[in-house]
SEMI-100782 format. One record per atom (N, C-alpha, C): residue in three letters; residue number from 0; chain; atom name; x, y negated, z. Coordinates in nm, 4 decimals. Layout:
 code pos unit site        X        Y        Z
  ala NUM    A   CA        X        Y        Z
...
***
This chain:
 code pos unit site        X        Y        Z
  arg   0    A    N  -2.1087  -0.7427   1.4749
  arg   0    A   CA  -2.0466  -0.6171   1.4860
  arg   0    A    C  -2.1860  -0.5033   1.6168
  lys   1    A    N  -2.2203  -0.3936   1.5908
  lys   1    A   CA  -2.2750  -0.3392   1.6727
  lys   1    A    C  -2.2002  -0.2489   1.7226
  pro   2    A    N  -2.2813  -0.2121   1.9134
  pro   2    A   CA  -2.2194  -0.1028   1.9859
  pro   2    A    C  -2.1334  -0.0120   1.9226
  ala   3    A    N  -2.0498   0.0336   1.9931
  ala   3    A   CA  -2.0724   0.2555   1.9036
  ala   3    A    C  -2.2173   0.2466   1.9189
  pro   4    A    N  -2.1722   0.3092   1.8067
  pro   4    A   CA  -2.3447   0.4402   1.8612
  pro   4    A    C  -2.2767   0.5529   1.9309
  ala   5    A    N  -2.2055   0.5848   1.9642
  ala   5    A   CA  -2.1719   0.7400   2.0437
  ala   5    A    C  -2.0441   0.7686   2.0962
  ser   6    A    N  -2.0678   0.6585   2.2120
  ser   6    A   CA  -1.9725   0.6639   2.2975
  ser   6    A    C  -2.0229   0.7555   2.4559
  thr   7    A    N  -1.9299   0.8641   2.5033
  thr   7    A   CA  -1.9564   0.8750   2.6084
  thr   7    A    C  -2.1382   0.8328   2.6847
  leu   8    A    N  -2.1835   0.7397   2.7391
  leu   8    A   CA  -2.2224   0.6801   2.8352
  leu   8    A    C  -2.3529   0.7468   2.6614
  arg   9    A    N  -2.3626   0.6282   2.5523
  arg   9    A   CA  -2.4794   0.6755   2.5192
  arg   9    A    C  -2.5553   0.7993   2.4737
  leu  10    A    N  -2.4694   0.8327   2.4741
  leu  10    A   CA  -2.4685   1.0363   2.4054
  leu  10    A    C  -2.5922   0.9948   2.5529
  arg  11    A    N  -2.5088   1.0153   2.6913
  arg  11    A   CA  -2.6263   1.0583   2.8235
  arg  11    A    C  -2.7483   1.0163   2.8063
  val  12    A    N  -2.7515   0.8907   2.7431
  val  12    A   CA  -2.8644   0.7617   2.7930
  val  12    A    C  -2.9236   0.8988   2.6410
  gln  13    A    N  -2.9334   0.9573   2.5335
  gln  13    A   CA  -3.0365   1.0657   2.4371
  gln  13    A    C  -3.0448   1.1633   2.4659
  gln  14    A    N  -2.9669   1.2177   2.6549
  gln  14    A   CA  -3.0382   1.3309   2.7331
  gln  14    A    C  -3.1141   1.3175   2.8024
  val  15    A    N  -3.1204   1.1663   2.8798
  val  15    A   CA  -3.2173   1.1539   2.9949
  val  15    A    C  -3.3420   1.2005   2.9598
  pro  16    A    N  -3.4265   1.2987   3.1011
  pro  16    A   CA  -3.5069   1.4399   3.1267
  pro  16    A    C  -3.6026   1.3154   3.1216
  thr  17    A    N  -3.7259   1.3905   3.0444
  thr  17    A   CA  -3.8702   1.3027   3.1018
  thr  17    A    C  -3.8918   1.3044   3.2356
  pro  18    A    N  -3.9409   1.2027   3.3161
  pro  18    A   CA  -3.9102   1.1575   3.4256
  pro  18    A    C  -4.0875   1.2819   3.4892
  thr  19    A    N  -4.1107   1.3041   3.5912
  thr  19    A   CA  -4.2511   1.3847   3.6263
  thr  19    A    C  -4.3528   1.3249   3.7478
  asp  20    A    N  -4.1969   1.2281   3.8102
  asp  20    A   CA  -4.3136   1.1520   3.9302
  asp  20    A    C  -4.2019   1.0662   3.9741
  leu  21    A    N  -4.2626   0.9241   3.9136
  leu  21    A   CA  -4.1568   0.8139   3.8955
  leu  21    A    C  -4.2906   0.7148   4.0146
  arg  22    A    N  -4.2102   0.6680   4.1297
  arg  22    A   CA  -4.3161   0.6120   4.1990
  arg  22    A    C  -4.1995   0.4253   4.2518
  ile  23    A    N  -4.1254   0.4020   4.2023
  ile  23    A   CA  -4.0450   0.3037   4.2807
  ile  23    A    C  -4.0110   0.2257   4.1315
  leu  24    A    N  -4.0332   0.3293   3.9447
  leu  24    A   CA  -4.0007   0.2243   3.8230
  leu  24    A    C  -4.0682   0.2742   3.7638
  ser  25    A    N  -4.2414   0.3389   3.7812
  ser  25    A   CA  -4.3326   0.3585   3.7557
  ser  25    A    C  -4.3922   0.2024   3.6189
  asp  26    A    N  -4.4300   0.1352   3.5874
  asp  26    A   CA  -4.4483   0.0470   3.5681
  asp  26    A    C  -4.3653  -0.0006   3.4961
  leu  27    A    N  -4.1694   0.0461   3.4452
  leu  27    A   CA  -4.1542   0.0225   3.3561
  leu  27    A    C  -4.1226   0.1515   3.2321
  glu  28    A    N  -4.1357   0.0693   3.1301
  glu  28    A   CA  -4.2052   0.1265   2.9921
  glu  28    A    C  -4.0424   0.0880   2.9497
  ile  29    A    N  -3.9703   0.2196   2.8470
  ile  29    A   CA  -3.8986   0.2475   2.8014
  ile  29    A    C  -3.9090   0.1595   2.6225
  gly  30    A    N  -3.8332   0.0684   2.6108
  gly  30    A   CA  -3.8650  -0.0470   2.5070
  gly  30    A    C  -3.8359  -0.1589   2.5358
  arg  31    A    N  -3.9175  -0.2029   2.7076
  arg  31    A   CA  -3.9653  -0.3510   2.7287
  arg  31    A    C  -3.8027  -0.4562   2.6923
  glu  32    A    N  -3.8381  -0.5110   2.6875
  glu  32    A   CA  -3.7304  -0.6485   2.5887
  glu  32    A    C  -3.7825  -0.7671   2.7207
  ser  33    A    N  -3.6365  -0.8482   2.7818
  ser  33    A   CA  -3.6269  -0.9844   2.8177
  ser  33    A    C  -3.5825  -1.0984   2.7419
  ala  34    A    N  -3.6770  -1.1650   2.7400
  ala  34    A   CA  -3.6528  -1.2804   2.7271
  ala  34    A    C  -3.5102  -1.3121   2.7276
  pro  35    A    N  -3.4536  -1.3560   2.5902
  pro  35    A   CA  -3.2731  -1.4486   2.6280
  pro  35    A    C  -3.2950  -1.5384   2.7337
  ile  36    A    N  -3.1706  -1.5387   2.8619
  ile  36    A   CA  -3.1037  -1.6269   2.9589
  ile  36    A    C  -3.0048  -1.6646   2.9208
  ala  37    A    N  -3.0047  -1.7759   2.9849
  ala  37    A   CA  -2.8828  -1.9097   2.9902
  ala  37    A    C  -2.8118  -1.8052   3.0951
  thr  38    A    N  -2.6698  -1.8050   3.0780
  thr  38    A   CA  -2.5861  -1.7415   3.1421
  thr  38    A    C  -2.4751  -1.8218   3.1537
  arg  39    A    N  -2.2833  -1.8246   3.2334
  arg  39    A   CA  -2.1953  -1.8499   3.1464
  arg  39    A    C  -2.1075  -1.7598   3.3007
  ala  40    A    N  -1.9707  -1.7173   3.2711
  ala  40    A   CA  -1.8988  -1.7104   3.3360
  ala  40    A    C  -1.8248  -1.8111   3.4171
  thr  41    A    N  -1.8027  -1.8325   3.5481
  thr  41    A   CA  -1.8175  -1.9781   3.5828
  thr  41    A    C  -1.6080  -2.0143   3.6138
  arg  42    A    N  -1.5292  -2.0554   3.6644
  arg  42    A   CA  -1.4393  -2.0779   3.6701
  arg  42    A    C  -1.4364  -2.0346   3.8272
  asp  43    A    N  -1.5090  -2.0805   3.9614
  asp  43    A   CA  -1.4839  -2.0139   4.0659
  asp  43    A    C  -1.5517  -1.9293   4.0946
  arg  44    A    N  -1.6100  -1.8294   3.9849
  arg  44    A   CA  -1.6211  -1.7128   4.0034
  arg  44    A    C  -1.5227  -1.6023   3.9477
  leu  45    A    N  -1.4333  -1.6464   3.8648
  leu  45    A   CA  -1.3219  -1.6622   3.7748
  leu  45    A    C  -1.2245  -1.6430   3.9284
  glu  46    A    N  -1.1999  -1.7495   4.0013
  glu  46    A   CA  -1.1058  -1.7732   4.0834
  glu  46    A    C  -1.1414  -1.7068   4.2459
  arg  47    A    N  -1.2439  -1.6588   4.2353
  arg  47    A   CA  -1.2768  -1.5387   4.3436
  arg  47    A    C  -1.2781  -1.4184   4.3028
  arg  48    A    N  -1.2314  -1.3316   4.1339
  arg  48    A   CA  -1.2139  -1.2509   4.1422
  arg  48    A    C  -1.0921  -1.2780   4.0694
  leu  49    A    N  -1.0322  -1.3392   4.0629
  leu  49    A   CA  -0.8221  -1.3124   4.1039
  leu  49    A    C  -0.7982  -1.3614   4.2118
  ser  50    A    N  -0.8186  -1.3762   4.2868
  ser  50    A   CA  -0.7982  -1.3050   4.4429
  ser  50    A    C  -0.7484  -1.1519   4.5226
  val  51    A    N  -0.8848  -1.1018   4.4019
  val  51    A   CA  -0.8648  -0.9534   4.4299
  val  51    A    C  -0.8430  -0.9068   4.3423
  ile  52    A    N  -0.8129  -0.9204   4.2008
  ile  52    A   CA  -0.7371  -0.8274   4.1235
  ile  52    A    C  -0.5927  -0.7977   4.1158
  val  53    A    N  -0.5676  -0.7060   4.1119
  val  53    A   CA  -0.4300  -0.6662   4.2012
  val  53    A    C  -0.3392  -0.6883   4.0047
  glu  54    A    N  -0.3195  -0.6948   3.9452
  glu  54    A   CA  -0.2550  -0.7220   3.7790
  glu  54    A    C  -0.3744  -0.7733   3.7402
  pro  55    A    N  -0.3656  -0.8984   3.7599
  pro  55    A   CA  -0.4688  -0.9957   3.6343
  pro  55    A    C  -0.3670  -1.0100   3.5276
  leu  56    A    N  -0.4304  -1.0218   3.3729
  leu  56    A   CA  -0.3672  -1.0773   3.2533
  leu  56    A    C  -0.3444  -1.1952   3.3359
  leu  57    A    N  -0.2613  -1.2543   3.2208
  leu  57    A   CA  -0.2199  -1.4034   3.2306
  leu  57    A    C  -0.3176  -1.5045   3.1495
  asp  58    A    N  -0.3970  -1.4497   3.0364
  asp  58    A   CA  -0.4931  -1.4654   2.9631
  asp  58    A    C  -0.6358  -1.4994   3.0759
  tyr  59    A    N  -0.6554  -1.4801   3.1805
  tyr  59    A   CA  -0.7808  -1.4790   3.2904
  tyr  59    A    C  -0.7761  -1.6225   3.3504
  gly  60    A    N  -0.6901  -1.6447   3.3728
  gly  60    A   CA  -0.6508  -1.7917   3.4244
  gly  60    A    C  -0.6191  -1.8741   3.2835
  arg  61    A    N  -0.5598  -1.9388   3.2623
  arg  61    A   CA  -0.4834  -2.0236   3.1550
  arg  61    A    C  -0.5747  -1.9942   3.0192
  glu  62    A    N  -0.5283  -2.1028   2.9559
  glu  62    A   CA  -0.6040  -2.1080   2.8306
  glu  62    A    C  -0.5503  -1.9944   2.7789
  ser  63    A    N  -0.5699  -1.8845   2.6020
  ser  63    A   CA  -0.5376  -1.7771   2.6290
  ser  63    A    C  -0.5789  -1.8035   2.4794
  glu  64    A    N  -0.4761  -1.6910   2.4013
  glu  64    A   CA  -0.4559  -1.7007   2.2773
  glu  64    A    C  -0.5738  -1.7102   2.2089
  trp  65    A    N  -0.6754  -1.6715   2.2280
  trp  65    A   CA  -0.8304  -1.6670   2.1598
  trp  65    A    C  -0.8342  -1.8193   2.1852
  gly  66    A    N  -0.8511  -1.9287   2.2572
  gly  66    A   CA  -0.8524  -2.0383   2.2630
  gly  66    A    C  -0.8781  -2.1217   2.4562
  gly  67    A    N  -0.9821  -1.9724   2.4877
  gly  67    A   CA  -1.0032  -2.0221   2.5838
  gly  67    A    C  -0.9434  -1.9397   2.7154
  pro  68    A    N  -0.9423  -1.9532   2.8714
  pro  68    A   CA  -0.9536  -1.8159   2.9228
  pro  68    A    C  -1.0149  -1.7635   2.9135
  ala  69    A    N  -0.9886  -1.6048   2.9253
  ala  69    A   CA  -1.0761  -1.5212   2.9011
  ala  69    A    C  -1.1363  -1.4725   3.0309
  ala  70    A    N  -1.2559  -1.4361   3.0316
  ala  70    A   CA  -1.3313  -1.3684   3.1463
  ala  70    A    C  -1.2538  -1.1943   3.1815
  pro  71    A    N  -1.2473  -1.1766   3.3093
  pro  71    A   CA  -1.1888  -1.0201   3.3550
  pro  71    A    C  -1.3221  -0.9647   3.2989
  pro  72    A    N  -1.2972  -0.8291   3.3068
  pro  72    A   CA  -1.4428  -0.7488   3.2733
  pro  72    A    C  -1.5128  -0.7510   3.4279
  ser  73    A    N  -1.4676  -0.7446   3.5091
  ser  73    A   CA  -1.5945  -0.8228   3.6508
  ser  73    A    C  -1.6512  -0.9148   3.6114
  leu  74    A    N  -1.6244  -1.0479   3.6158
  leu  74    A   CA  -1.7091  -1.2001   3.5730
  leu  74    A    C  -1.7761  -1.0827   3.4341
  val  75    A    N  -1.7037  -1.0530   3.2556
  val  75    A   CA  -1.8028  -1.0288   3.2349
  val  75    A    C  -1.9919  -0.9549   3.2949
  val  76    A    N  -1.9316  -0.8696   3.3294
  val  76    A   CA  -2.0410  -0.8135   3.3831
  val  76    A    C  -2.1099  -0.8928   3.5163
  asp  77    A    N  -2.1021  -0.9613   3.5194
  asp  77    A   CA  -2.1530  -1.0352   3.6636
  asp  77    A    C  -2.2069  -1.1676   3.5943
  ala  78    A    N  -2.1531  -1.1868   3.4634
  ala  78    A   CA  -2.2221  -1.3056   3.3556
  ala  78    A    C  -2.4201  -1.2138   3.3024
  met  79    A    N  -2.3732  -1.0502   3.2584
  met  79    A   CA  -2.4463  -0.9576   3.2088
  met  79    A    C  -2.5249  -0.9396   3.2823
  thr  80    A    N  -2.5446  -0.9378   3.4029
  thr  80    A   CA  -2.6536  -0.8554   3.5492
  thr  80    A    C  -2.7627  -0.9337   3.5867
  his  81    A    N  -2.7222  -1.1476   3.5268
  his  81    A   CA  -2.8271  -1.2031   3.5607
  his  81    A    C  -2.9980  -1.1617   3.4601
  val  82    A    N  -2.9342  -1.0794   3.3547
  val  82    A   CA  -3.0537  -1.0877   3.2697
  val  82    A    C  -3.1921  -0.9464   3.3685
  gln  83    A    N  -3.1000  -0.9026   3.4710
  gln  83    A   CA  -3.1519  -0.7963   3.5695
  gln  83    A    C  -3.3024  -0.8974   3.5904
  glu  84    A    N  -3.3210  -0.9509   3.6132
  glu  84    A   CA  -3.4719  -1.0208   3.7629
  glu  84    A    C  -3.5111  -1.0468   3.5810
  ala  85    A    N  -3.5552  -1.0381   3.5176
  ala  85    A   CA  -3.5874  -1.0159   3.3548
  ala  85    A    C  -3.6512  -0.9300   3.3995
  leu  86    A    N  -3.5763  -0.8257   3.3839
  leu  86    A   CA  -3.6557  -0.6408   3.3584
  leu  86    A    C  -3.7374  -0.5808   3.4857
  leu  87    A    N  -3.6803  -0.6512   3.6255
  leu  87    A   CA  -3.7129  -0.5408   3.7612
  leu  87    A    C  -3.7437  -0.7226   3.7902
  pro  88    A    N  -3.8373  -0.8041   3.8670
  pro  88    A   CA  -3.8411  -0.8781   3.8984
  pro  88    A    C  -3.8284  -0.8805   4.0513
  pro  89    A    N  -3.7597  -0.9650   4.0603
  pro  89    A   CA  -3.7364  -0.9615   4.1381
  pro  89    A    C  -3.8376  -0.9850   4.3039
  glu  90    A    N  -3.9585  -1.0310   4.3058
  glu  90    A   CA  -4.0652  -1.0108   4.4023
  glu  90    A    C  -4.1390  -0.8802   4.3795
  arg  91    A    N  -4.1184  -0.7765   4.3653
  arg  91    A   CA  -4.0837  -0.6690   4.3928
  arg  91    A    C  -4.0368  -0.5587   4.4427
  lys  92    A    N  -4.0418  -0.5304   4.4950
  lys  92    A   CA  -3.9194  -0.4397   4.5965
  lys  92    A    C  -3.9357  -0.3029   4.5266
  tyr  93    A    N  -3.7632  -0.2628   4.5381
  tyr  93    A   CA  -3.7280  -0.1528   4.4436
  tyr  93    A    C  -3.6481  -0.1101   4.5746
  gly  94    A    N  -3.5862  -0.1213   4.6574
  gly  94    A   CA  -3.5686  -0.0678   4.7886
  gly  94    A    C  -3.4047  -0.0487   4.7516
  val  95    A    N  -3.3005   0.0688   4.8208
  val  95    A   CA  -3.1833   0.0138   4.7683
  val  95    A    C  -3.0842   0.0809   4.6858
  gly  96    A    N  -3.0349  -0.0438   4.5755
  gly  96    A   CA  -2.9747   0.0104   4.4298
  gly  96    A    C  -2.8695   0.0117   4.3986
  leu  97    A    N  -2.7919   0.1025   4.3362
  leu  97    A   CA  -2.6592   0.0865   4.2833
  leu  97    A    C  -2.6725   0.1364   4.1804
  trp  98    A    N  -2.5138   0.0805   4.1281
  trp  98    A   CA  -2.5241   0.1493   3.9842
  trp  98    A    C  -2.4360   0.2597   3.9369
  gly  99    A    N  -2.4781   0.2997   3.8752
  gly  99    A   CA  -2.4090   0.4121   3.8262
  gly  99    A    C  -2.4001   0.4129   3.7154
  ala 100    A    N  -2.3819   0.3463   3.6189
  ala 100    A   CA  -2.2094   0.3415   3.5622
  ala 100    A    C  -2.2882   0.2035   3.4576
  ile 101    A    N  -2.1094   0.1135   3.4139
  ile 101    A   CA  -2.1161   0.0165   3.3345
  ile 101    A    C  -2.0284   0.0405   3.2332
  glu 102    A    N  -2.0779   0.0439   3.1014
  glu 102    A   CA  -1.9779   0.0211   2.9954
  glu 102    A    C  -1.9906  -0.0979   2.8715
  ile 103    A    N  -1.8772  -0.2159   2.8825
  ile 103    A   CA  -1.8973  -0.2761   2.8226
  ile 103    A    C  -1.7731  -0.3203   2.6898
  gln 104    A    N  -1.8693  -0.3625   2.5685
  gln 104    A   CA  -1.7658  -0.3886   2.4834
  gln 104    A    C  -1.8131  -0.4987   2.3829
  his 105    A    N  -1.6317  -0.5267   2.3733
  his 105    A   CA  -1.6439  -0.6964   2.3301
  his 105    A    C  -1.6801  -0.6701   2.1523
  leu 106    A    N  -1.8113  -0.7570   2.1463
  leu 106    A   CA  -1.8170  -0.6991   1.9800
  leu 106    A    C  -1.7471  -0.8477   1.9045
  asp 107    A    N  -1.7147  -0.9904   1.9151
  asp 107    A   CA  -1.7024  -1.0524   1.8730
  asp 107    A    C  -1.5921  -1.1682   1.9427
  gly 108    A    N  -1.4312  -1.0991   1.9577
  gly 108    A   CA  -1.3692  -1.1511   2.0775
  gly 108    A    C  -1.3816  -1.1117   2.2159
  pro 109    A    N  -1.3485  -1.2567   2.3105
  pro 109    A   CA  -1.3706  -1.2130   2.4218
  pro 109    A    C  -1.4971  -1.3232   2.4957
  val 110    A    N  -1.5135  -1.2732   2.6218
  val 110    A   CA  -1.5710  -1.3449   2.6104
  val 110    A    C  -1.5095  -1.4824   2.7463
  phe 111    A    N  -1.5559  -1.6263   2.7185
  phe 111    A   CA  -1.4667  -1.7353   2.8035
  phe 111    A    C  -1.5181  -1.7701   2.8978
  val 112    A    N  -1.4600  -1.8359   3.0031
  val 112    A   CA  -1.5406  -1.8941   3.1534
  val 112    A    C  -1.5436  -2.0232   3.1149
  glu 113    A    N  -1.6102  -2.0562   3.1307
  glu 113    A   CA  -1.7007  -2.1948   3.1565
  glu 113    A    C  -1.7088  -2.2657   2.9735
  arg 114    A    N  -1.8480  -2.1367   2.9248
  arg 114    A   CA  -1.9053  -2.1341   2.8385
  arg 114    A    C  -2.0079  -2.0907   2.8009
  asp 115    A    N  -2.1078  -2.1489   2.7900
  asp 115    A   CA  -2.2562  -2.1523   2.7665
  asp 115    A    C  -2.2361  -1.9905   2.6703
  tyr 116    A    N  -2.3223  -1.9302   2.7362
  tyr 116    A   CA  -2.4082  -1.8063   2.6696
  tyr 116    A    C  -2.5630  -1.7682   2.6538
  glu 117    A    N  -2.5760  -1.6446   2.6648
  glu 117    A   CA  -2.7581  -1.5833   2.6378
  glu 117    A    C  -2.7563  -1.4669   2.6608
  val 118    A    N  -2.8031  -1.4257   2.7665
  val 118    A   CA  -2.8010  -1.2351   2.6989
  val 118    A    C  -2.9177  -1.2452   2.7796
  arg 119    A    N  -2.9649  -1.0779   2.6774
  arg 119    A   CA  -3.0963  -1.0136   2.7061
  arg 119    A    C  -3.0866  -0.9208   2.6974
  ala 120    A    N  -3.1719  -0.8168   2.7336
  ala 120    A   CA  -3.1836  -0.6909   2.7303
  ala 120    A    C  -3.3098  -0.6294   2.6880
  thr 121    A    N  -3.2756  -0.4296   2.7220
  thr 121    A   CA  -3.3708  -0.3498   2.6357
  thr 121    A    C  -3.3767  -0.2820   2.7186
  val 122    A    N  -3.4724  -0.1951   2.8115
  val 122    A   CA  -3.4287  -0.0792   2.8529
  val 122    A    C  -3.4871   0.0746   2.8084
  leu 123    A    N  -3.4147   0.0909   2.8035
  leu 123    A   CA  -3.3836   0.2829   2.7027
  leu 123    A    C  -3.3520   0.4015   2.8051
  ala 124    A    N  -3.4017   0.3450   2.8739
  ala 124    A   CA  -3.4391   0.5158   2.9300
  ala 124    A    C  -3.4721   0.5054   3.0760
  val 125    A    N  -3.6269   0.5441   3.1601
  val 125    A   CA  -3.6434   0.5671   3.2839
  val 125    A    C  -3.6621   0.7489   3.3271
  ser 126    A    N  -3.5653   0.7488   3.4461
  ser 126    A   CA  -3.5510   0.9177   3.4571
  ser 126    A    C  -3.5479   0.8963   3.6264
  glu 127    A    N  -3.5330   1.0540   3.6693
  glu 127    A   CA  -3.5030   1.0549   3.7956
  glu 127    A    C  -3.4408   1.1638   3.8348
  thr 128    A    N  -3.3955   1.2173   3.9417
  thr 128    A   CA  -3.3297   1.2964   3.9896
  thr 128    A    C  -3.3972   1.3301   4.1468
  pro 129    A    N  -3.3437   1.4228   4.2268
  pro 129    A   CA  -3.4087   1.4380   4.3708
  pro 129    A    C  -3.3919   1.3698   4.4637
  lys 130    A    N  -3.3233   1.2835   4.4371
  lys 130    A   CA  -3.2493   1.1203   4.4997
  lys 130    A    C  -3.2502   1.0395   4.4558
  thr 131    A    N  -3.2892   0.9762   4.3595
  thr 131    A   CA  -3.2794   0.8077   4.2568
  thr 131    A    C  -3.3471   0.8183   4.1832
  glu 132    A    N  -3.4360   0.7410   4.1434
  glu 132    A   CA  -3.5014   0.7123   4.0551
  glu 132    A    C  -3.4385   0.6223   3.9798
  tyr 133    A    N  -3.3741   0.6226   3.8403
  tyr 133    A   CA  -3.3237   0.4910   3.7089
  tyr 133    A    C  -3.3908   0.4841   3.6106
  leu 134    A    N  -3.2484   0.4020   3.5772
  leu 134    A   CA  -3.2843   0.3383   3.4373
  leu 134    A    C  -3.1579   0.2694   3.3535
  trp 135    A    N  -3.1385   0.3328   3.2559
  trp 135    A   CA  -3.0746   0.2537   3.1793
  trp 135    A    C  -3.0728   0.1182   3.0630
  tyr 136    A    N  -3.0098   0.0725   3.0673
  tyr 136    A   CA  -3.0617  -0.0351   2.9751
  tyr 136    A    C  -2.9621  -0.1191   2.8934
  glu 137    A    N  -2.9459  -0.2283   2.8075
  glu 137    A   CA  -2.8416  -0.2709   2.7161
  glu 137    A    C  -2.9298  -0.3639   2.6957
  ser 138    A    N  -2.7852  -0.4733   2.7522
  ser 138    A   CA  -2.7701  -0.6208   2.7379
  ser 138    A    C  -2.6896  -0.6952   2.6463
  thr 139    A    N  -2.7261  -0.7578   2.6131
  thr 139    A   CA  -2.5942  -0.8114   2.4714
  thr 139    A    C  -2.5970  -1.0039   2.5206
  leu 140    A    N  -2.4892  -1.0123   2.4572
  leu 140    A   CA  -2.4681  -1.1287   2.5229
  leu 140    A    C  -2.4279  -1.2376   2.3923
  ser 141    A    N  -2.4676  -1.3470   2.3940
  ser 141    A   CA  -2.4689  -1.3921   2.2604
  ser 141    A    C  -2.4263  -1.5773   2.2729
  glu 142    A    N  -2.3437  -1.6016   2.2616
  glu 142    A   CA  -2.3423  -1.7630   2.1408
  glu 142    A    C  -2.4518  -1.8441   2.0784
  pro 143    A    N  -2.5351  -1.8664   2.2120
  pro 143    A   CA  -2.7009  -1.9603   2.1135
  pro 143    A    C  -2.6480  -2.0731   2.0158
  ala 144    A    N  -2.5471  -2.1317   1.9978
  ala 144    A   CA  -2.5162  -2.1935   1.9270
  ala 144    A    C  -2.4603  -2.1597   1.7766
  glu 145    A    N  -2.3916  -2.0327   1.8021
  glu 145    A   CA  -2.4051  -1.9610   1.6701
  glu 145    A    C  -2.4715  -1.8300   1.6044
  gly 146    A    N  -2.5355  -1.8058   1.7226
  gly 146    A   CA  -2.6075  -1.6750   1.7227
  gly 146    A    C  -2.5641  -1.5402   1.6990
  lys 147    A    N  -2.3978  -1.5569   1.7188
  lys 147    A   CA  -2.3110  -1.4846   1.7159
  lys 147    A    C  -2.3255  -1.3766   1.8694
  asp 148    A    N  -2.3312  -1.2144   1.8672
  asp 148    A   CA  -2.3016  -1.1357   1.9175
  asp 148    A    C  -2.1996  -1.1258   2.0151
  val 149    A    N  -2.1665  -1.1488   2.1078
  val 149    A   CA  -1.9958  -1.1481   2.1717
  val 149    A    C  -1.9647  -1.0186   2.2296
  ala 150    A    N  -2.1006  -1.0014   2.2918
  ala 150    A   CA  -2.0508  -0.8166   2.3731
  ala 150    A    C  -2.1847  -0.7382   2.4198
  gly 151    A    N  -2.1645  -0.6300   2.4779
  gly 151    A   CA  -2.2607  -0.5561   2.5324
  gly 151    A    C  -2.2100  -0.5066   2.6392
  met 152    A    N  -2.3476  -0.4370   2.7535
  met 152    A   CA  -2.3238  -0.4159   2.8248
  met 152    A    C  -2.4497  -0.2317   2.8073
  leu 153    A    N  -2.3729  -0.1686   2.8226
  leu 153    A   CA  -2.4646  -0.0728   2.8623
  leu 153    A    C  -2.4501  -0.0198   3.0023
  met 154    A    N  -2.5577  -0.0716   3.0855
  met 154    A   CA  -2.5560   0.0123   3.1939
  met 154    A    C  -2.6856   0.1440   3.2886
  met 155    A    N  -2.6574   0.1749   3.3815
  met 155    A   CA  -2.7160   0.2851   3.4629
  met 155    A    C  -2.8286   0.2186   3.6059
  leu 156    A    N  -2.9109   0.1964   3.6670
  leu 156    A   CA  -2.9237   0.1188   3.7780
  leu 156    A    C  -2.9981   0.2632   3.8452
  arg 157    A    N  -2.9465   0.3010   3.9782
  arg 157    A   CA  -3.0411   0.4067   4.0401
  arg 157    A    C  -3.0851   0.3587   4.1435
  phe 158    A    N  -3.1873   0.3545   4.2019
  phe 158    A   CA  -3.3024   0.3346   4.3617
  phe 158    A    C  -3.2650   0.4614   4.3951
  met 159    A    N  -3.2529   0.4700   4.5417
  met 159    A   CA  -3.2656   0.5284   4.5696
  met 159    A    C  -3.4146   0.6131   4.6319
  lys 160    A    N  -3.4702   0.6346   4.6370
  lys 160    A   CA  -3.6302   0.7356   4.7368
  lys 160    A    C  -3.6441   0.7119   4.8316
  ala 161    A    N  -3.5057   0.7093   4.9506
  ala 161    A   CA  -3.5335   0.7262   5.0691
  ala 161    A    C  -3.5573   0.6245   5.1013
  ser 162    A    N  -3.5388   0.4623   5.0395
  ser 162    A   CA  -3.4879   0.3271   5.0460
  ser 162    A    C  -3.6139   0.2879   5.0612
  his 163    A    N  -3.7625   0.3675   4.9660
  his 163    A   CA  -3.8675   0.3080   4.9294
  his 163    A    C  -4.0058   0.3743   4.9844
  pro 164    A    N  -4.0803   0.2356   5.0225
  pro 164    A   CA  -4.2220   0.2845   5.0949
  pro 164    A    C  -4.2402   0.4382   5.0427
  ala 165    A    N  -4.2874   0.4307   4.8973
  ala 165    A   CA  -4.3484   0.4951   4.7869
  ala 165    A    C  -4.2847   0.5949   4.8129
  trp 166    A    N  -4.2162   0.7060   4.8905
  trp 166    A   CA  -4.1263   0.8155   4.8973
  trp 166    A    C  -4.0994   0.8708   5.0618
  gln 167    A    N  -4.1596   0.7438   5.1682
  gln 167    A   CA  -4.1865   0.7813   5.3209
  gln 167    A    C  -4.3126   0.8990   5.3248
***
C-alpha cells in the first residue's frame, strides 16, 4: 500500500511557498533521498513509553493478535526519526529544532517491538516563515527480509532563525 495522497498534511506540503532567503537549510535539496538505515523499536524504549502513556493498549506490552508486541505511535516516530541524521548531518549546526507536524500511516500491519527494520526518507519541501526555516520529509519503514513497507511518516521540522548564527 502507498500512503494516502490527500491527507491534510499532504495537502499542506503541496502548498509550501517558494523560499526567498534560506540560510540554515540553504543546501537542502527537494528530492534528496537517504540510504536505508537500520532501526528498531526496542523493548527498553517501550518500557519508558509505557510508564507515561495514560491509557496504553494491551497490545503494546505483550504478544498481540498480530504476533508480537505492537509499538505505540510515539515509539514508531522514535524508530523512524533515526533517518534525520542522513538528511541533516549532525556535524552541521542547525540551531534550535522543533517538530512542526507528524503523520503516521500504517501501510501493512503494525510496527513490532524488537524487530529489525530499515527506514529511508525523501525531502519533499523546504521553505521559511518570518521566524523559522522548515522542511517536510517523508520516511518509510520497511522489513528488510521481505522488502515490504510497514509504515510511512510525513514530518515537518522547523529551525528557529534566532538560534542560528547565519541569522544574527
